[in-house]
LOLUM-188397 format. One record per residue (C-alpha): residue in one letter; x, y, z; residue number from 0. Coordinates in pm, whole numbers. Layout:
// residues N
<code->A; xx->X; yy->Y; zz->Z; pos->NUM>
...
END
This chain:
// residues 74
<code->X; xx->-1772; yy->-1382; zz->5564; pos->0>
<code->X; xx->-1471; yy->-1382; zz->5793; pos->1>
<code->X; xx->-1632; yy->-1596; zz->6061; pos->2>
<code->X; xx->-1714; yy->-1864; zz->5804; pos->3>
<code->X; xx->-1343; yy->-1900; zz->5730; pos->4>
<code->X; xx->-1267; yy->-1913; zz->6100; pos->5>
<code->X; xx->-1514; yy->-2202; zz->6132; pos->6>
<code->X; xx->-1318; yy->-2382; zz->5859; pos->7>
<code->X; xx->-997; yy->-2314; zz->6051; pos->8>
<code->X; xx->-1157; yy->-2440; zz->6372; pos->9>
<code->X; xx->-1243; yy->-2771; zz->6202; pos->10>
<code->X; xx->-890; yy->-2797; zz->6062; pos->11>
<code->X; xx->-736; yy->-2737; zz->6403; pos->12>
<code->X; xx->-960; yy->-3002; zz->6559; pos->13>
<code->X; xx->-841; yy->-3239; zz->6286; pos->14>
<code->X; xx->-469; yy->-3165; zz->6326; pos->15>
<code->X; xx->-475; yy->-3126; zz->6702; pos->16>
<code->X; xx->-244; yy->-2827; zz->6728; pos->17>
<code->X; xx->-136; yy->-2627; zz->6425; pos->18>
<code->X; xx->-265; yy->-2565; zz->6072; pos->19>
<code->X; xx->-66; yy->-2842; zz->5903; pos->20>
<code->X; xx->-25; yy->-3086; zz->6190; pos->21>
<code->X; xx->125; yy->-3126; zz->6533; pos->22>
<code->X; xx->426; yy->-2901; zz->6464; pos->23>
<code->X; xx->444; yy->-2525; zz->6398; pos->24>
<code->X; xx->514; yy->-2462; zz->6027; pos->25>
<code->X; xx->540; yy->-2174; zz->5784; pos->26>
<code->X; xx->163; yy->-2210; zz->5725; pos->27>
<code->X; xx->99; yy->-2089; zz->6079; pos->28>
<code->X; xx->258; yy->-1749; zz->6024; pos->29>
<code->X; xx->0; yy->-1588; zz->5791; pos->30>
<code->X; xx->-289; yy->-1778; zz->5948; pos->31>
<code->X; xx->-173; yy->-1677; zz->6295; pos->32>
<code->X; xx->-159; yy->-1311; zz->6194; pos->33>
<code->X; xx->-510; yy->-1338; zz->6053; pos->34>
<code->X; xx->-632; yy->-1498; zz->6376; pos->35>
<code->X; xx->-483; yy->-1209; zz->6574; pos->36>
<code->X; xx->-657; yy->-958; zz->6348; pos->37>
<code->X; xx->-986; yy->-1146; zz->6385; pos->38>
<code->X; xx->-967; yy->-1141; zz->6766; pos->39>
<code->X; xx->-853; yy->-777; zz->6777; pos->40>
<code->X; xx->-1133; yy->-654; zz->6550; pos->41>
<code->X; xx->-1426; yy->-543; zz->6766; pos->42>
<code->X; xx->-1731; yy->-754; zz->6684; pos->43>
<code->X; xx->-1906; yy->-1050; zz->6846; pos->44>
<code->X; xx->-1698; yy->-1358; zz->6775; pos->45>
<code->X; xx->-1856; yy->-1703; zz->6753; pos->46>
<code->X; xx->-1741; yy->-1964; zz->7003; pos->47>
<code->X; xx->-1455; yy->-2148; zz->6830; pos->48>
<code->X; xx->-1259; yy->-2330; zz->7101; pos->49>
<code->X; xx->-992; yy->-2477; zz->6871; pos->50>
<code->X; xx->-918; yy->-2133; zz->6726; pos->51>
<code->X; xx->-901; yy->-1981; zz->7076; pos->52>
<code->X; xx->-663; yy->-2257; zz->7189; pos->53>
<code->X; xx->-454; yy->-2208; zz->6874; pos->54>
<code->X; xx->-434; yy->-1834; zz->6944; pos->55>
<code->X; xx->-319; yy->-1899; zz->7300; pos->56>
<code->X; xx->-68; yy->-2163; zz->7183; pos->57>
<code->X; xx->78; yy->-1920; zz->6928; pos->58>
<code->X; xx->91; yy->-1649; zz->7194; pos->59>
<code->X; xx->327; yy->-1864; zz->7399; pos->60>
<code->X; xx->584; yy->-1824; zz->7121; pos->61>
<code->X; xx->797; yy->-1513; zz->7194; pos->62>
<code->X; xx->817; yy->-1407; zz->6827; pos->63>
<code->X; xx->440; yy->-1432; zz->6780; pos->64>
<code->X; xx->378; yy->-1238; zz->7097; pos->65>
<code->X; xx->616; yy->-965; zz->6976; pos->66>
<code->X; xx->520; yy->-949; zz->6607; pos->67>
<code->X; xx->173; yy->-1104; zz->6591; pos->68>
<code->X; xx->-13; yy->-1034; zz->6910; pos->69>
<code->X; xx->111; yy->-683; zz->6959; pos->70>
<code->X; xx->-220; yy->-497; zz->6975; pos->71>
<code->X; xx->-226; yy->-412; zz->6606; pos->72>
<code->X; xx->-517; yy->-562; zz->6414; pos->73>
END
């Protein structure tokens, strides 16, 4: 179940405070960030996961993520 994995990610992001592996953006954030975009772009009711939402917004501030990740393609 996709949302179950997103709950795991939410807990991880609460633990690290910013990104998947810690306070700095790393290579780990690229595939996870693309998956997060796909999750938000897929039309279904999403559970409330504030750390994942904040992560998505934080990634979206990065020009490359906005261009290649959050480009409207799930």
